[in-house]
N, C-alpha and C positions, 0 to 999 in steps of 0.2 A: 225472536230477536228484536230488541228495541231499536227505534230509529236513531237514538243517540249513539248506540254502538255502531250502527252502519255508517254514520257521519264521521266516525273516527278512523274508518278504513282509508288508507292512503289512496287506493285505486278510486274510491268514490270521490275523494277530494280532487284527484286529478281529473276525473270525469266532469265534475262541476266546473273546474277551472277551464277545461277545454270547451265546455258548453258556454261559459261566459266569454271566452275568447272568440268562439265562432259567432256568438250573438253580436259581440262588439264589432267584429270584422264585417259581418253581414250588414249590420246597421250602417257602418261607415260606407260600404260599397253602395248600398241602396240610397244613402243620402247623396252621394256623389252622382249616382245615376239620376236621382230625382232632380237635382239641380241642373244637370245637363239637359234632361228631358224638358224641364220647365223652361229653361232658356230657349230651347228649340221651339216650344209652343209659342212663347212670347215673341220670338223672332218672326214666326209665321203669321201671328196675329198682327203684329206691327206692320209687316210687309203688306198684308192684304188691306189694312186700313189706309196706308200711304198710297198704295196703288189706286184704290177707289177714289181717294181724295184728289189725287193728281188727275185721274181720268175725268172726273166731274168738273173740276175747276178749269179744265181746258175747253170745256164746252161753252157755247155762247150763253151768257147769263140769262137772256130772256127765255131760253129753251129749258133751263134747269127745272122749273116747277113742273113742266109737262113730263120731263124724263123721270123725275123722282116719283111723281104720281103714278106714271105708267109702270114704273118698277114695283111700286107697292101693290098695284092691282094684279099684275101678272106674275110677280115673284114675291109672294108675301112671306116666304120662309127663308129668305136669303140670310147669310151669316152676318154680314155687316149691316149696320143701321146708319141712316142718313137723316140729317135735319137741315132745312134751309130757313134761316131767320132774317128778319129785316133789321134795319139799323137800330131799332128800339128793343132788339133781342126777343121779338115775338115770333112764334113759329108760323111759317108760311105753309110749308108742306114737309112731310117726313115722319118717321117713327121715333124720333128723339123729342120728347114732349117739352123738356125744359133745357135751355142752354145753361150749362154749369157756370157758376160764378167764378170770376177771375181766371177764366180759361185763356191760355195763351193762343193767340191767333197767328202763329208763325209756322204752322205745318209740322210741328214736332209732337211726338207722342207723349201723352200724359195718362196717368192712372187716376180715374175718377169714379165716384159712385153715382150711377144714373138711376132715376126713378122710372118705373115702367108699370103698365097695367093699371087696372082699376084701383088697386090698393096701394099704388105708388111704391111698390117694393123696390128697394135700392139694391142694385147689383153692381159689382165692380166691372169696369170696362176699360179698354184701352181706347183713347179718344184723341183726335187731332182736328184742328180747324184752320180755315183761311178766310180772309176778307176778300170779297169779290169787287170788281171794278164799279159795280152799280151801288156799292155801299151795303149790300147784303152779306150774310155770314153763312158759310158752308161748313158743316161739321159732319165727320164720319167717325163712327165708333164700332167697337166689337166687344161683346161680353166675354168674360173669362170663364165661361162654363167648363171649358176643357181642363182648366187647371185643377179645380177641386176633384173632378173625375179622375184626373191623372194621379192626384195625391192619394185618393182612395184606392186606386188600383195598385199603386206602389206599396201602400201600407198592407193591403191584403197579401201582396206578393212577399213582403218582408216577413209578415207573420207566418205565411205558408212555408217560408224557407227556414226561419229561425226556430220556431216551435218544434218541428220534427227533429232538427239538428240538435237542439238542446236535449230533447227527450231521448234521442238515440245516444248522445254522449253520456248522459247520466245513467241510462239503462246499461250501457256498455260498462261504465265504471262499476255499477252494482254487480253485474254478472262476473266481471273480472275479480271484484272484491270477494264475492261469495266463493269463487273457485280458489282464490288465494287463501281465504280464511279457512276453508276446509283443509287445505294442505298444511296451513300453520297449526290447526288443531291437531292433525295427525302427528306433526312433528313435535308439538308440545306434549302430546300423550306419550310418545316414545321417549322424549327427553325426561319426563317425570318418572317413567319406569326405569330408565337408565340410572337416574339419581337414586331411585329406591334400591339399586343393586343389580339390576339385570344388565350387566355390562356386555352381554352377548348381543343385545339388540342394536340396531342401526337406524338412523333416520331414513324415512322413505324417500326415494329418488324416482322422479317420473322420467318419461322419455323426452320431455320437451327441451331439457338442457338449459333452462333459463337460470337467472341469478339465484333463485332459491335452491335449484338442483346443484349448482356449483357450490353454494354454501354448505348444503347437506353433505355433499361428497367430501368436502374439506373436513367437516366435523366428524364424518365417519372414519376418515383416515386417522384423526386424532384419537377417536375412541378405540380403533384397532390397536394403535400403539399403546394406549393406556391399558387396554385389556391384556396385552402381552406383558407389560411391566408388572401389573397386578398379579397375573398368573405366575410370572417368574418369582415374585416375592412370596406368593403362597407356596409355590413349589419348593423354594428354599426352606421355608419353615417346616413343611411336611417332610422334606428329605432329612432335615436335622432331627426331627422327631423320630423318624424311622431309624436313623443311624444311632441315636442315643438309646433307644429302647432296649436293644439287645445288650450292649455293654452294661447299662444300668441294671438290667435284670440279672446278669451274671454277677455283678458286684454285690447285689442284694443276696443272692444265693450263697456267695462266699461268706458274707457277713453272718448269715444264718448258721452256716457250719461253724464259723468262728465262735459264735455265741454259744452253740451247743458244746464246743470243746473248750471253752474258756474256763480258767480256774475260778473258784468261788471268790471272785473279787467283785464286789458290788459296784465299784466305781467303773471298772472296765466294762462290765455288762451294761451298765447304764449308758455309757458312751456308745457302745455298739447298738443298743436299742434306739438311741436318739439318731444315730446315723441311718439305721434302717427306716426310721420314721421319715427322715428327710428324703431318702430315696423313694419311699412310697409316695410322698407328695410330688416328687419330680415325675415319677411314673404316672401318677394320676393326671398331672398337667399334660404330659405327652399323650396319654390316652384321650383326654378331652380335645386336644388339638386335632388329633387324627379323626376323632369322631365328628368334630365340626366340619372338617374337610370332606368327610364322607357324606354328611348331610347336605352340603352345598352342591353335591353332584346331582344333576337332574335325573340321573338314572334311578335314584332312590324312589321316584314316583311309580316305578313298576310294582312296588309292594303296597300300593294304596288299596284300601278296602273300607267298607263301612265300619265305623268305630262308634262306640257308645261312650261319650264323655262322662256321663254320670257314673257309669260303672268304673271307669278309670279313676275318677275322683274318690269314690268309696274305697277302692283297693289301695290307693296311695295313702289316704288318711289312716286306714287300718294298719298299714305297714309302718307309718311314722309315729303312731301313738306311743310305742315303747321308747323311742328316742325322745319324744317330747316330754314323757313323764319324768325323765331325769332332771328337766328344768321346771317341772310342774306346769308345763304349757298345755292348755286345753285346746285340742284340735277338734273343731266341729265341722260337720258337713251338712249342707243343704243342697243336695243334688237331686233334682227331680228328673223324671224321664224326659228326654228331649229327642228330637229327630236326629238320626245318625249323621255323622260327617264322614267325608271321604278322606282318608289319610292313612299314614303308616302307624299302626298301633304301637309299635315299640318306640318310635320317635315321640309320639304324643305322650306316652308314659314317661319317657325320659325328660321331656320338657316340663310336665306337671310335677314330677319328682323334684326337679331343680327349683321350681317356684316354691314348693312346700318346704324344701330343705332350707332355702334362704329365709323363709318366713319364720320357721322354727329357730333357726340359728340366731336371728336378730330380735326375736321376741324377748321381752324381759322375763326374769324369773317370776313364775306365776301368771304369765301373760296368756294371750289368746291368739289362735290362728283359725280363721274362718275360710272354709272352701265352699263355694257355691257354683251350681250349674243351673242356668235358666234359659228360657227361650225368649227372644224378642223378634222384632220385624225382620232383622237381617239374618238371624240364625242363632245357634247356641252360643251362650256367653259363659265363660269360666272365669271366676274371680277368686283370687287368693289374697287375703288381707291379714295383716298383723297389727299389733299395737306397739311396735318397737320404735326406734328413733326415726324411721322413715328415710326417704331419699330426698335431698335438697333439690329444688327445681332446676338449678343450674347443672346438676350432676346426672339428671335422668337420661340425657342422651349419651353421656360418657359411660355410664355403667353397662351399656350394651356393647361397648368395645372390648376387644380381647385384653385381658390382663389388667383392666382398670379396677382399682380398689380405692374406695373413698377412705378418708381419715378414720371414719367410724368403724370400718371393717378391717383395718390393718391388724388388729389384735385377734381376729378370729381366723380359724383355719379356712383355707380356700385358695383357689388359683386365679380367681377373677375371670373365669370362663363360663360360669353357670348361665348368666343372663345372655351372654353372647350365643351360647348354644340354644337357648330358648328362642332368641331372635332368628337364628338360622332355621329352626324348625318351623316357626311362623312364616318365614319367607318362602320356604319350600312348599308349604300348604296354601299360601295365598291368604293367610289369616292376618288380622291386625293385632298389634301388641300395644297396650296402653299402660303407662305407669302414672299413678296418681297419688293423691294424699288421702290417708284414711283418718287423719285427725283424732288421735295420734297414730303414727305408723304409716305403713305403705300399703297400697292396694295395686295389684297387677291384674289386668284383664286381658284375656285371650278371646277375641271375638272371631267366631268361626262362621262359615257359610254353610248353607244346607247342602245336602249330598249332591243334588243335581247341579246346583250352581258351582260347587267346588270342583266337580268333575269337569264341567265345561269351561270354566273360566279361570282356574288357578294359574294356568300358564300365561294368560293374557293380563291379569290384574295384579300389579305389584302389591305386596303387603304394606300396610301403613303402620308407622311407629308414631304413636300419639303420646305426647308428654303433657299431662294436664296438671 
């Protein structure tokens, strides 16, 4: 999975937003704490400087050189630094080497850079000075070494708090995103199969009861209601077909008797024969409807067995050659031996017969119909091609519907159920049905799967209808 796809996940974006929010909040808190801590350190430094300055300035001036010298000898590592200068600003005694320029001698704290050591390194310090009664100048200072250390400690603490928090937030977002994405993939897979016609499927619902589960439950209720409506509509059509078959059959029988008993009146006999032909067409339509309804029942899978498509193709071509000869249509077969497929032999024969029947029906006088069976990476591929008028691209999805007939086919016999029956057989077997252009004419491909794949996965994988 590419990083760009992960960044599009809502949960990851929320995780990154939470990480930025935590980082900003932590930085603000640490900044306030740092300011407070720095203020506290400066207050402590200033207090120690002023206390030392006050203490020394209250001593007799003539004793100060001795006191400062003794302090440096016996306490060389004291925190505060002291310097005693004469009226010409020259050092008398102390560890402050140079009196800063323009220093205020009013006992108030200032921030100055003091040079110290052999290399005269300048370091920031808090400093205060007072003039003494004998004209000398007393200065007390303290370096701000604690402040950089404090800043470094706060920065380390800030990084130690922010980096894990951001990492945990982003990782949490990714984990939630992966989990959500897996659920969405399962839902999308089920939705695609439902769109392909498996109305009995439902979106998966977990036990968490979150927003996705509530949405899936609502969609499942809609699908349940839709399946009931579709089933009711199908049931109405099947019931009508069942109810009409018997009276139409009786009517045809009576007309047959009437034709046999009719006087030698050519006009009357022709009318009866036309009526019988119309009834035959109606009975054929009813039979096709009932046949499609039977195919759509899942229980038909109980008759599945290994089938040889090449053999079915040869038998179908052989049976249709006499019909094709009436139009001088050449039916050719290139059916090599292929791996068997798992399916209902009778239904596969019926589907291929419908494809060949359509090809012969729409092929021009003296045209060609080519039937081929070959193997590819996915499985056996059956192709039926003709050089007739073909099917317009915008009608290739419509011809798979029941009773649809294009303008080109309205003058030919048929019920508009042949390709719908083929699509039903393909759906039952989990095969893909492709309608394309033969330039000129039409080519229909039935792409099958190998026996083991078809046996294991036909129920799980919806068939594809490809219009190329």
